[in-house]
C-alpha positions in Angstrom: -45.8 -22.2 0.8 -44.3 -23.4 3.9 -40.7 -25.0 3.0 -42.0 -28.7 3.3 -44.4 -28.0 0.3 -40.9 -28.0 -1.7 -39.4 -31.3 -0.8 -41.1 -33.9 -2.6 -41.0 -37.7 -3.3 -40.5 -37.5 -7.0 -37.1 -35.6 -5.2 -33.7 -37.2 -5.8 -30.4 -35.7 -4.8 -27.8 -34.6 -7.3 -24.4 -33.8 -7.3 -22.2 -32.7 -4.0 -20.1 -30.0 -3.6 -17.6 -30.6 -0.7 -14.8 -28.4 0.8 -12.6 -28.5 3.7 -14.0 -27.1 6.6 -10.8 -25.0 7.4 -11.9 -23.2 4.3 -14.8 -21.6 6.3 -14.1 -22.3 9.9 -9.9 -22.5 10.4 -8.6 -25.5 11.8 -10.6 -28.3 13.2 -10.4 -30.7 16.5 -12.2 -33.5 14.8 -10.4 -36.5 15.8 -11.3 -39.1 13.3 -8.6 -40.7 11.1 -8.3 -38.7 8.0 -9.4 -41.9 5.8 -12.1 -43.0 7.7 -15.2 -41.6 5.8 -18.2 -40.0 7.6 -22.0 -41.1 7.1 -23.8 -37.8 8.0 -27.3 -38.3 9.9 -30.7 -36.3 9.1 -30.9 -33.5 10.8 -33.9 -30.9 11.4 -34.0 -27.2 12.4 -35.2 -27.1 16.1 -38.3 -24.7 15.1 -39.6 -27.1 12.7 -42.2 -29.6 13.3 -42.2 -31.9 10.8 -45.1 -34.1 9.4 -44.5 -37.8 9.9 -44.8 -37.9 5.9 -42.7 -35.3 5.1 -39.9 -36.7 7.7 -40.3 -39.9 5.4 -39.6 -37.7 2.5 -36.6 -36.3 4.0 -35.3 -39.7 5.1 -35.3 -41.0 1.4 -33.4 -37.9 0.5 -30.9 -38.4 3.3 -30.0 -41.9 2.6 -28.4 -41.3 -1.2 -25.9 -38.9 0.5 -22.6 -40.3 -0.1 -20.4 -40.3 3.1 -17.8 -36.9 3.3 -14.4 -37.4 4.3 -13.5 -36.3 7.5 -13.2 -32.2 8.2 -15.7 -31.4 5.3 -18.8 -29.1 4.6 -20.7 -29.9 1.7 -23.6 -28.8 -0.5 -25.6 -31.5 -2.0 -28.2 -30.3 -4.7 -31.5 -31.4 -4.5 -33.6 -29.7 -7.1 -34.5 -26.0 -8.4 -38.3 -24.8 -8.3 -39.0 -21.4 -10.0 -41.3 -19.0 -8.7 -43.9 -17.8 -11.7 -44.8 -14.9 -9.6 -41.4 -13.5 -9.1 -38.9 -15.8 -10.9 -36.8 -16.4 -8.2 -35.2 -20.0 -7.8 -35.8 -22.1 -4.9 -32.9 -24.3 -4.7 -33.5 -27.8 -2.6 -30.4 -28.7 -0.7 -28.7 -30.4 2.3 -25.9 -28.8 3.8 -23.7 -31.1 5.5 -21.1 -31.5 8.0 -18.8 -34.3 9.1 -16.9 -32.5 11.7 -17.1 -33.9 15.1 -18.4 -30.7 17.1 -21.2 -28.6 16.3 -20.8 -25.6 13.7 -22.6 -22.2 13.6 -22.1 -19.9 10.4 -22.7 -16.6 9.3 -22.8 -15.0 5.7 -21.5 -17.0 3.2 -21.9 -16.4 -0.6 -23.5 -19.3 -2.6 -23.0 -20.0 -6.3 -25.2 -22.1 -8.8 -22.9 -24.2 -11.5 -24.4 -25.8 -14.2 -22.7 -29.4 -15.7 -20.2 -27.2 -17.1 -18.9 -25.2 -14.3 -20.5 -22.3 -15.8 -22.1 -20.0 -13.3 -25.8 -19.4 -13.4 -26.3 -17.5 -9.9 -24.8 -16.4 -6.8 -26.0 -14.6 -3.5 -24.9 -14.2 -0.1 -27.1 -16.0 2.7 -27.3 -15.9 6.0 -26.3 -19.4 7.4 -27.3 -18.3 11.1 -30.8 -19.1 9.9 -30.2 -23.1 9.8 -29.5 -22.8 13.1 -26.4 -24.9 15.0 -25.8 -28.0 13.0 -24.6 -30.6 14.8 -21.8 -32.9 14.6 -21.8 -35.4 11.2 -25.3 -33.8 10.1 -27.2 -33.5 7.0 -29.6 -30.5 7.4 -31.9 -29.5 4.7 -33.0 -26.4 3.6 -34.1 -24.2 0.9 -31.7 -21.2 -0.8 -33.7 -18.6 -2.6 -31.8 -17.1 -5.4 -33.9 -13.7 -6.2 -34.0 -12.6 -9.7 -31.8 -10.2 -9.9 -29.3 -12.7 -8.7 -30.1 -15.1 -11.6 -27.5 -15.3 -14.6 -29.1 -17.8 -16.6 -32.0 -17.8 -19.1 -33.6 -20.7 -17.4 -33.2 -23.5 -14.9 -30.0 -26.1 -15.9 -30.4 -29.8 -17.0 -29.3 -32.4 -14.4 -25.8 -31.8 -13.8 -25.8 -28.5 -11.9 -24.3 -28.2 -8.5 -24.3 -25.4 -5.9 -21.2 -24.5 -4.0 -19.7 -22.4 -2.0 -18.0 -19.4 -3.8 -14.3 -19.9 -2.3 -12.9 -16.9 -4.0 -15.0 -14.7 -2.3 -14.6 -16.3 1.2 -11.0 -16.2 1.1 -11.5 -12.2 0.6 -9.0 -9.7 -1.7 -6.2 -10.6 -1.5 -2.4 -9.1 -2.6 -1.0 -10.9 -5.8 2.3 -10.5 -6.2 4.7 -11.7 -8.6 7.5 -14.0 -8.5 10.0 -10.7 -9.3 8.6 -8.9 -6.4 8.3 -12.1 -4.0 12.1 -12.2 -4.7 12.9 -8.3 -4.6 11.2 -7.5 -1.9 11.8 -7.8 2.3 9.1 -9.7 3.8 8.1 -6.9 5.6 7.9 -5.1 2.7 5.5 -7.7 1.1 3.3 -7.9 4.6 3.1 -3.7 4.1 1.8 -3.9 0.6 -0.8 -6.9 1.8 -1.7 -4.4 4.6 -2.4 -1.4 2.1 -4.0 -3.9 -0.3 -6.6 -5.0 2.4 -7.3 -1.2 3.6 -8.3 -0.1 0.1 -11.8 0.5 -1.0 -13.8 -2.4 -2.1 -14.3 -3.2 -5.9 -17.4 -4.1 -7.3 -18.0 -7.9 -8.5 -16.8 -6.7 -11.9 -15.0 -3.6 -11.1 -11.2 -3.2 -12.4 -9.0 -0.5 -11.2 -6.0 1.2 -11.4 -4.8 2.9 -8.4 -0.9 4.7 -8.2 1.2 4.0 -5.0 4.4 5.4 -5.3 5.7 7.2 -8.6 9.4 8.7 -9.0 10.7 11.3 -11.5 14.3 9.7 -12.1 17.8 12.0 -13.2 17.0 11.0 -16.7 13.8 12.3 -16.6 12.0 8.9 -16.9 9.0 8.8 -14.6 8.4 5.7 -12.9 5.2 4.9 -11.9 3.8 1.9 -9.4 0.0 1.1 -9.5 -1.9 -1.5 -7.9 -3.7 -3.1 -10.5 -7.1 -4.3 -8.7 -9.2 -6.9 -9.8 -12.7 -7.8 -8.5 -14.2 -10.0 -11.1 -14.0 -13.7 -10.2 -12.1 -14.6 -12.9 -8.4 -13.5 -13.7 -7.2 -10.9 -16.2 -4.9 -11.2 -18.7 -3.4 -7.5 -19.9 -1.6 -7.4 -22.9 -1.1 -3.9 -24.0 -2.2 -1.0 -21.5 -2.3 2.8 -22.9 -1.8 4.7 -19.2 -1.2 8.5 -18.3 -0.2 9.8 -14.9 -2.3 12.8 -13.9 -0.7 15.4 -11.4 -2.3 17.3 -8.2 -3.1 20.3 -10.8 -4.9 17.7 -13.2 -1.9 18.2 -15.8 -1.0 15.3 -17.6 2.5 14.7 -16.8 3.2 11.2 -18.9 1.7 8.6 -21.4 2.3 6.0 -23.2 1.1 2.2 -24.0 3.1 -0.7 -22.5 2.8 -4.0 -24.4 3.2 -6.5 -21.6 5.7 -9.6 -22.9 4.8 -12.0 -20.9 1.0 -11.4 -20.7 0.4 -9.8 -16.9 -2.1 -12.0 -15.2 -3.9 -10.5 -12.5 -5.7 -13.4 -10.6 -9.6 -13.4 -9.1 -10.3 -10.9 -6.3 -6.9 -9.9 -6.1 -4.5 -7.1 -6.4 -1.3 -6.8 -8.2 1.3 -4.1 -8.2 3.3 -3.4 -11.2 5.9 -0.5 -12.0 5.7 0.8 -15.2 8.5 3.3 -16.7 7.7 6.0 -18.7 10.9 7.1 -20.9 11.8 11.0 -20.8 10.5 11.5 -24.4 7.0 10.6 -22.9 7.0 12.7 -20.0 6.6 16.7 -19.4 7.2 16.5 -15.6 8.0 20.5 -15.4 6.1 22.2 -12.3 4.7 18.4 -12.0 2.8 18.4 -8.4 3.1 14.9 -7.2 1.4 15.4 -3.8 -1.5 13.6 -5.2 -1.9 11.9 -8.3 -4.1 9.8 -10.7 -3.2 6.7 -13.1 -5.5 6.6 -15.8 -6.5 4.1 -18.7 -6.6 5.9 -21.7 -9.7 4.9 -23.8 
């Protein structure tokens, strides 16, 4: 099936998902007034040889598009077709730009959301395949979500949308609690952010606990500072956390359960540092070797 076979006279433009272009490409040179709307012009990929009848279909759809604000990038949903052979979803949409200069993008993760913003599918696409998008234009495209990238049982009803995954775009970040921001100098905050950036990449649903500083106090209490790493695209809330600290020799030097009040929230795709204090009665640090140590959640 060719790409033109997906677009039909019966298609209609659905929901539009627009973002500020700086979310993807940084600052813009767009000189247009921030209040003036931009009507995007239909643009075809330079390699396409579009039949006359198909041009009519594309123009009809493009005429249904709402104007954009300046400096926006948008995905306008059209329709979804399921491939019976392998269960893939072919998602028809316009990629639009209201920038006053051409734009070419690289790898971007897209998500499908139903009318209630529940995620239906997610997949990374190479936008270089779309070619250079001219200024203030709309380019029709088919984004194919393989079956293993789809989380829903069936194609959604009206009101669904295709969108840029902004959480994925911004990369993994340091989620510093306000108490830490007040106590730590700016230089140390920047150092923590660099350490977090250099940590191994997390899986999309992974939550990981990585120790980065441990101190045995004179009163024999143990202060363990830990990175709580959240690879999910939703925040996690911690109310109770049973932890143990294991030294370089595999010895358990501390074990305790911490009630977190207020609840400790770790934002999506973020790492939050936190210090847990084990009182002396929960610590057995005799001959402990902290040259290497591990923080583990007790199951």
